[in-house]
C-alpha positions as CSV (number, residue, x, y, z in Angstrom):
1,M,16.3,-15.0,16.1
2,L,17.9,-11.8,14.8
3,L,17.2,-8.1,15.5
4,L,16.4,-6.3,12.2
5,E,17.2,-2.7,11.1
6,G,15.0,-1.7,8.2
7,R,15.6,0.9,5.5
8,V,13.8,4.2,5.1
9,Q,12.8,5.4,1.7
10,H,12.5,9.2,1.3
11,Y,10.0,9.6,-1.5
12,E,8.6,13.1,-1.8
13,W,5.0,12.1,-1.0
14,G,6.0,10.8,2.5
15,G,5.3,12.3,5.9
16,F,7.6,14.0,8.3
17,A,6.4,12.6,11.6
18,F,4.8,9.1,11.6
19,I,7.8,6.9,10.6
20,P,10.4,9.0,12.6
21,A,8.1,8.7,15.7
22,L,7.7,4.9,15.1
23,L,11.5,4.5,14.9
24,G,12.0,6.7,18.1
25,R,13.7,9.5,16.2
26,K,13.1,12.7,18.1
27,G,12.0,15.9,16.4
28,K,10.4,16.4,13.0
29,A,12.3,14.9,10.0
30,R,13.9,17.4,7.6
31,K,13.0,15.2,4.6
32,P,10.0,13.0,4.0
33,H,9.9,9.5,5.4
34,A,7.6,7.6,3.0
35,E,8.4,3.9,3.6
36,Y,10.2,1.7,6.0
37,W,11.4,-1.5,4.3
38,L,11.9,-4.8,6.2
39,G,13.0,-7.5,3.8
40,S,15.8,-8.6,1.5
41,H,14.9,-6.7,-1.7
42,P,18.3,-5.7,-3.3
43,N,17.2,-2.1,-3.6
44,A,17.2,-1.7,0.2
45,P,17.9,-4.9,2.2
46,A,17.4,-4.8,6.0
47,I,20.3,-5.4,8.3
48,A,20.3,-8.4,10.6
49,R,22.2,-8.1,13.9
50,G,23.3,-11.1,15.7
51,E,26.4,-12.6,17.4
52,S,28.3,-12.5,14.2
53,G,27.7,-8.7,13.8
54,R,25.7,-6.8,11.2
55,V,24.8,-8.7,8.0
56,P,22.4,-7.7,5.1
57,L,19.3,-9.9,5.3
58,I,19.7,-10.7,1.7
59,E,22.8,-12.8,2.6
60,I,20.9,-14.7,5.3
61,A,17.6,-15.0,3.4
62,P,18.1,-14.5,-0.3
63,D,15.0,-16.5,-1.0
64,L,12.7,-14.4,1.2
65,P,9.5,-14.2,-1.0
66,Y,7.9,-11.1,0.6
67,L,8.7,-7.5,1.6
68,L,7.2,-5.9,4.7
69,K,6.7,-2.1,4.8
70,V,5.4,0.7,6.9
71,L,4.0,3.4,4.6
72,D,3.1,7.0,5.5
73,A,1.3,9.0,2.7
74,R,1.3,12.7,3.4
75,E,0.5,13.3,-0.3
76,M,-1.3,11.0,-2.8
77,L,0.7,8.3,-4.6
78,S,0.4,7.6,-8.3
79,I,-2.5,5.7,-9.7
80,Q,-1.0,2.3,-10.5
81,A,-1.3,-1.4,-11.2
82,H,1.1,-4.2,-10.7
83,P,1.8,-6.8,-13.4
84,S,0.9,-10.5,-13.4
85,Q,3.8,-13.0,-13.0
86,A,3.7,-13.8,-16.7
87,L,3.7,-10.1,-17.7
88,A,6.6,-9.3,-15.3
89,R,8.7,-12.1,-16.6
90,R,8.1,-11.2,-20.3
91,G,8.6,-7.5,-19.7
92,F,11.8,-7.9,-17.6
93,A,13.4,-10.2,-20.2
94,A,12.4,-7.8,-23.0
95,E,13.8,-4.7,-21.3
96,N,17.0,-6.6,-20.5
97,A,17.4,-7.8,-24.1
98,A,16.9,-4.2,-25.2
99,G,19.7,-3.1,-23.0
100,I,17.6,-0.7,-20.8
101,P,19.5,-0.1,-17.6
102,I,17.6,-1.1,-14.4
103,S,17.9,2.5,-13.1
104,A,16.5,4.1,-16.4
105,P,13.5,6.3,-15.8
106,T,11.7,4.7,-18.7
107,R,12.1,1.2,-17.3
108,N,8.9,-0.6,-16.4
109,Y,10.2,-3.8,-14.8
110,K,12.9,-3.7,-12.1
111,D,12.6,-7.5,-11.6
112,A,10.8,-10.6,-13.0
113,N,8.3,-10.9,-10.2
114,H,4.7,-10.0,-9.7
115,K,3.6,-7.8,-6.8
116,P,0.3,-8.7,-5.1
117,E,0.0,-6.8,-1.8
118,V,-2.1,-6.7,1.3
119,H,-2.1,-3.8,3.8
120,V,-3.7,-3.0,7.2
121,A,-4.3,0.6,8.2
122,L,-2.5,2.1,11.3
123,T,-4.5,5.4,11.0
124,P,-7.6,6.4,9.1
125,F,-6.5,5.6,5.6
126,W,-7.9,7.0,2.3
127,M,-7.3,5.1,-1.0
128,L,-8.6,4.3,-4.4
129,N,-9.1,0.6,-5.1
130,G,-10.5,-0.9,-8.3
131,F,-13.1,0.3,-10.7
132,R,-16.6,1.3,-9.5
133,P,-19.5,-0.8,-10.8
134,W,-20.3,0.1,-14.4
135,P,-23.7,1.6,-13.6
136,Q,-22.1,4.0,-11.2
137,I,-19.5,5.0,-13.8
138,V,-22.2,5.7,-16.4
139,N,-24.0,8.0,-13.9
140,I,-20.6,9.8,-13.2
141,L,-20.1,10.4,-16.9
142,E,-23.5,11.9,-17.1
143,G,-23.3,13.9,-13.9
144,V,-19.9,15.5,-14.5
145,P,-20.5,17.9,-17.3
146,E,-16.9,17.9,-18.6
147,F,-16.9,14.1,-18.9
148,R,-20.1,13.9,-21.1
149,P,-18.0,13.5,-24.3
150,L,-16.9,10.1,-22.9
151,R,-20.4,8.7,-22.8
152,S,-20.0,7.1,-26.2
153,A,-17.7,4.4,-24.7
154,R,-20.0,1.4,-24.2
155,T,-17.7,-0.7,-22.1
156,L,-15.2,-0.1,-19.3
157,K,-12.3,-1.3,-21.3
158,A,-13.2,1.1,-24.2
159,L,-13.6,4.0,-21.7
160,V,-10.2,3.3,-20.1
161,R,-8.5,3.1,-23.5
162,R,-10.0,6.3,-24.6
163,I,-8.9,8.2,-21.5
164,L,-5.4,6.9,-21.7
165,T,-5.1,7.8,-25.4
166,L,-6.8,11.2,-25.3
167,P,-4.6,13.6,-27.3
168,E,-5.5,16.6,-25.2
169,P,-6.9,15.7,-21.8
170,A,-6.7,19.4,-20.7
171,R,-9.8,20.1,-22.9
172,M,-11.9,18.3,-20.3
173,L,-9.7,18.7,-17.2
174,R,-9.0,22.5,-17.4
175,P,-12.7,23.4,-17.3
176,L,-13.3,20.8,-14.6
177,L,-10.7,22.4,-12.4
178,A,-12.1,25.9,-13.1
179,R,-15.6,24.8,-12.1
180,L,-14.6,23.0,-9.0
181,R,-12.5,25.9,-7.8
182,S,-15.5,28.2,-8.1
183,E,-17.8,25.9,-6.1
184,S,-18.0,25.4,-2.3
185,A,-15.5,23.0,-0.8
186,P,-16.4,19.4,-1.3
187,S,-16.4,16.6,1.3
188,R,-13.5,14.2,1.5
189,K,-16.0,11.5,0.3
190,D,-16.4,13.4,-3.0
191,P,-13.9,12.7,-5.7
192,A,-13.8,16.5,-6.3
193,F,-12.0,16.9,-3.0
194,W,-9.1,14.7,-4.2
195,V,-9.1,16.3,-7.7
196,L,-8.6,19.7,-6.1
197,R,-5.9,18.3,-3.8
198,A,-4.1,16.7,-6.8
199,A,-4.2,20.2,-8.5
200,Q,-2.3,21.6,-5.5
201,I,0.3,18.8,-5.7
202,F,0.9,18.4,-9.4
203,P,1.7,21.6,-11.4
204,D,0.5,20.0,-14.7
205,A,-2.7,18.5,-13.2
206,A,-4.8,19.7,-16.1
207,Q,-2.8,17.4,-18.4
208,D,-2.9,14.4,-15.9
209,R,-5.2,11.6,-16.9
210,G,-5.1,10.5,-13.2
211,L,-7.9,13.0,-12.5
212,F,-10.3,10.9,-14.5
213,F,-9.5,7.9,-12.4
214,L,-10.2,9.8,-9.2
215,Y,-13.9,9.6,-10.3
216,L,-13.8,6.1,-11.8
217,L,-12.2,4.1,-9.0
218,N,-13.8,3.2,-5.7
219,L,-13.0,5.7,-3.0
220,V,-12.3,3.9,0.3
221,V,-11.6,5.0,3.8
222,L,-10.2,2.3,6.2
223,Q,-10.1,2.5,10.0
224,P,-7.1,1.1,11.9
225,G,-7.2,-2.7,11.7
226,E,-8.9,-2.7,8.3
227,G,-7.2,-3.5,5.1
228,T,-7.5,-4.4,1.4
229,Y,-5.8,-6.8,-1.0
230,Q,-4.5,-5.7,-4.4
231,P,-4.0,-8.6,-6.9
232,A,-2.3,-8.1,-10.3
233,G,-4.0,-5.6,-12.6
234,V,-6.1,-3.7,-10.0
235,L,-5.8,0.1,-10.4
236,H,-5.3,1.6,-7.0
237,A,-3.7,4.6,-5.2
238,Y,-3.0,5.5,-1.6
239,L,-4.2,9.0,-0.9
240,E,-3.6,9.7,2.8
241,G,-2.7,7.9,6.0
242,S,-0.3,5.3,7.4
243,T,-0.4,1.6,6.9
244,V,1.5,-1.7,7.2
245,E,1.9,-3.3,3.8
246,L,3.1,-6.8,2.9
247,M,3.8,-7.8,-0.7
248,A,5.6,-10.2,-3.0
249,N,9.3,-9.2,-3.1
250,S,9.1,-6.9,-6.1
251,D,9.3,-3.3,-7.0
252,N,7.3,-3.4,-10.3
253,V,4.8,-0.6,-10.9
254,L,2.9,0.4,-14.0
255,R,1.5,4.0,-13.6
256,A,-1.7,5.5,-14.9
257,G,-1.5,9.1,-13.6
258,L,-0.9,11.5,-10.7
259,T,2.8,11.2,-11.3
260,S,5.8,12.8,-12.9
261,K,7.3,9.4,-13.6
262,H,7.2,7.3,-16.7
263,V,3.7,6.2,-18.0
264,D,3.8,3.4,-20.5
265,T,0.2,3.3,-21.8
266,G,0.6,0.2,-23.9
267,E,2.0,-1.9,-21.1
268,L,-0.5,-0.5,-18.6
269,L,-3.4,-1.5,-20.9
270,R,-2.0,-5.0,-21.1
271,A,-1.9,-5.2,-17.3
272,I,-5.2,-3.6,-16.2
273,S,-8.0,-5.8,-14.7
274,Y,-11.4,-4.5,-15.7
275,A,-13.3,-6.1,-12.8
276,A,-15.7,-3.4,-11.6
277,E,-17.0,-3.9,-8.0
278,A,-16.5,-2.5,-4.5
279,P,-13.4,-4.0,-2.9
280,P,-13.7,-6.4,0.0
281,I,-12.6,-4.8,3.3
282,L,-10.4,-7.2,5.3
283,K,-10.8,-7.2,9.0
284,G,-8.8,-10.4,9.7
285,E,-9.9,-13.8,10.7
286,S,-9.6,-14.8,14.4
287,A,-6.8,-17.2,15.1
288,G,-6.8,-17.1,18.9
289,R,-7.2,-14.4,21.5
290,G,-5.9,-11.1,20.2
291,I,-4.6,-12.7,16.9
292,R,-6.1,-11.9,13.5
293,V,-4.9,-13.2,10.1
294,Y,-5.5,-11.3,6.9
295,R,-5.7,-14.1,4.5
296,T,-5.3,-13.6,0.7
297,P,-4.8,-15.9,-2.3
298,S,-1.1,-15.1,-2.3
299,T,1.3,-18.1,-1.8
300,E,4.2,-15.7,-1.0
301,F,3.0,-14.0,2.2
302,E,0.5,-13.9,5.0
303,L,0.0,-10.9,7.4
304,T,-1.0,-11.4,11.0
305,R,-1.8,-8.8,13.6
306,I,-1.2,-9.7,17.3
307,H,-2.6,-7.7,20.2
308,L,-1.5,-8.6,23.8
309,S,-2.7,-7.1,27.1
310,P,0.0,-5.9,29.5
311,S,2.2,-8.7,30.8
312,A,0.5,-11.3,28.6
313,A,2.4,-13.9,26.7
314,R,2.0,-16.1,23.6
315,R,3.9,-19.0,22.2
316,R,4.4,-19.0,18.4
317,V,6.2,-21.2,15.8
318,A,7.9,-19.8,12.8
319,L,7.3,-22.2,9.9
320,G,9.7,-20.8,7.3
321,P,11.0,-17.2,7.4
322,V,9.1,-14.8,9.7
323,I,9.5,-11.0,10.3
324,L,7.8,-9.5,13.4
325,L,7.4,-5.7,13.7
326,L,6.4,-4.1,17.0
327,T,4.1,-1.1,16.3
328,E,2.9,-0.4,19.8
329,G,4.3,-1.0,23.3
330,E,7.3,-2.9,24.5
331,A,7.9,-6.7,24.4
332,R,10.4,-9.5,24.4
333,I,10.3,-11.7,21.4
334,G,12.4,-14.8,21.5
335,G,14.2,-13.3,24.4
336,I,15.1,-10.1,22.6
337,P,13.8,-6.9,24.3
338,L,12.1,-4.6,21.8
339,H,10.6,-1.2,21.8
340,R,8.1,0.4,19.3
341,G,9.4,0.3,15.8
342,Q,11.9,-2.6,16.2
343,A,11.7,-5.9,14.4
344,V,13.1,-9.4,14.4
345,F,13.7,-12.2,11.9
346,A,13.2,-15.9,12.7
347,R,13.2,-19.0,10.6
348,D,11.8,-22.5,11.5
349,E,11.8,-22.0,15.3
350,A,9.5,-21.7,18.3
351,Y,9.5,-18.5,20.2
352,S,7.6,-16.6,22.9
353,I,6.2,-13.1,22.8
354,E,6.0,-11.5,26.2
355,A,4.3,-8.1,26.6
356,G,5.7,-5.3,28.7
357,P,3.7,-3.1,31.1
358,S,1.4,-1.7,28.4
359,K,-0.6,-3.2,25.6
360,V,1.3,-4.5,22.6
361,E,0.6,-4.6,18.8
362,I,2.8,-6.7,16.5
363,F,2.5,-7.4,12.8
364,E,3.9,-10.8,11.7
365,A,4.9,-11.4,8.1
366,S,5.2,-15.1,7.2
367,V,4.7,-17.6,4.4
368,P,1.3,-19.3,4.5
369,A,1.2,-22.9,5.4
370,P,0.7,-25.2,2.3
């Protein structure tokens, strides 16, 4: 078993307090701490510490199929979808053949892998997840005066294509923003709240098609311990809060709006899933006292949340590569003393978890049993 040091990503939408506090860094950070990566992705591999010194995890586990993150959203992230495995392989090969550098801002595919993901909230967490049922969308198009020109779209696919190819979205969005600013402040459960927040964050919000999707996608608020699963093609966006996220080992994102980054409409339209329903809220399946497993269809990863009472202990077995992140309390895992924010890596070994004098919360990333 090895102690792990993750890597912080300082994206501009990140918070200044949650991740620094998790990692025991005193004072408010001077730059945003958006994500804390624990994995072997080549963009930011974790560092393993053992008897032989400090070694990038990618050298020890180059085949690690998942990436574990802590994410803190102070501002909303882009509305996005992730490609299927087939689309990622095709797109990555095509962009390589075209000679587009991996770091190019117009690059869609950073690797040849898909990116399904599951996450479990650490704080109250607001997000968009998948399209609302079509009858709800029809009512929205009727109820939002500025959107009534879109009522001629008879299917969800036709509506999405029309929104993404509008030559001048500002003709609808500028009067929408003007009207909302003149009205009383909306509730957080109203898409108008997030439209107005987007207008504060993005200078060109009146040109951003993401504002349409704030109405068309399911608005979800999760409580700590609840989560969702995002398979390929599902449009989603994290709006506010902190969460633990586990995904296939990929960095492929296709954006639809609320971003200053590259939007490839044609590739996005090939990726989008048009399933329209409320997303299932995951609360985990019991796997023993204090243990809940957030099962998904993914074959690359499985996320488990472990709660221990003070001084309690559990025996676990790592079948394949396992990362354990301590998010609350103090504990000894495999004989290694850990405090909040620390993590360990194990592979194919039995180990014990022993809680300290206060309650303990641990997130375990693993590969599901066949």
